[in-house]
N, C-alpha and C positions, 0 to 999 in steps of 0.2 A: 503494499501498500502507496501511498505518499502521500504527501503533503497536500492538501487541498487549499487551492488559492480563491477560493470561489465562496461566500458564503447561500447558502440554501435556501431560499425568501419559500418554500413548500416545507414546513416540516414534521419531519415525521410522526407518529404516532407514542409516544410512551410505554405501552407494549413493545414497538416495535423494534426501541432502544433499547429496555431490560429482556429481548431474547436473542439481542446481538451477540454469535460468539465467541469469544477470542478477547486479544484485548480490542479498547474504544476508546479514543480521545475524544471527548464531545464539546466541540470549542460554541460557546454563546458571544455571540459581540453579533456589533455593526459596522457596514462598511465604511460609515463616514465621522468613525469612532475614534480617536487620537491615539486612545490609549488601545485603539485592538490595533489598528495600525503599525505603532511601536513596540506592542507583541509578534507579528508576523515574523520578524526574521530571531528571534530566539525560538516560534516557534521549530521555524523550516530545520535546524540547525538540529536541539532536542529530538524530532523527528526525523532526524538523516540518520541520526545514532539508534535507532526501534524501527527499521525497513517494514515491520510485521505489522506494526500499528494500524490499527480501522481511522483515521482521520475526518470525524462527520461538523463540518460547519454551517453553524445553524445562526440564521438570520435570527434577533432576539428581538424583543416589542413589546410597545403597549399591546394587552390582550393575546399574545401570545398565552397557550397552553404549555407545554413545554417546557418554556423558561419557568415558569411559576411554580411545575408543578416540581420542580430540581431547586425552589428558592433564589431562583437568581435573581441578585441586587444589583450585583455591579458587572461590568464590561470589561476585559475579556475575564469569562468565569470556564473554568477549563476541568473538566469532569473527567479524570482515568475510573474506565469501567474493564474489569474482567470479568468472563460468564454472564453480566446483565448485575453485575457486587460493583458498590462504588468502593472504588480503594482510596483515591486521593481524587483533593480538589485542589485548586489552586486558581487566586483570583488578582487578574491587574499583574503579572509576572512581570519583574526587572532582572532576570536572570535567567541562560538557558539551564541556568543547573538543575532551576529550581521544578524548571519542570521532568528536564533527566530524574532527576529524584524519585519525581510521581510517579513518572513512566516504569520506573524502575522496581517499584512495588508490586511490576503486573509480573514479571519477570520471576 
């Protein structure tokens, strides 16, 4: 799997996310968000170290149910799952190491 560059405008159902096999990094944010844009190089670096991780980039905002179901309040919020179970959460990362450490929990 690779680093995803575009936010998905259509969010998946929570049940679909919970049923994903393997390791998934779920990213909530918006394309116009400065914090989200600043985190993109960090994400690319961390995901390059974990090439088998599925990266889902979900556009969040008012009225978006998936983000609310995960209690997302700040962007970007990155959640690491393994077989549907949340292992780690990183909010507004400032270092690639924060993401790498979170992804390493799924190894």
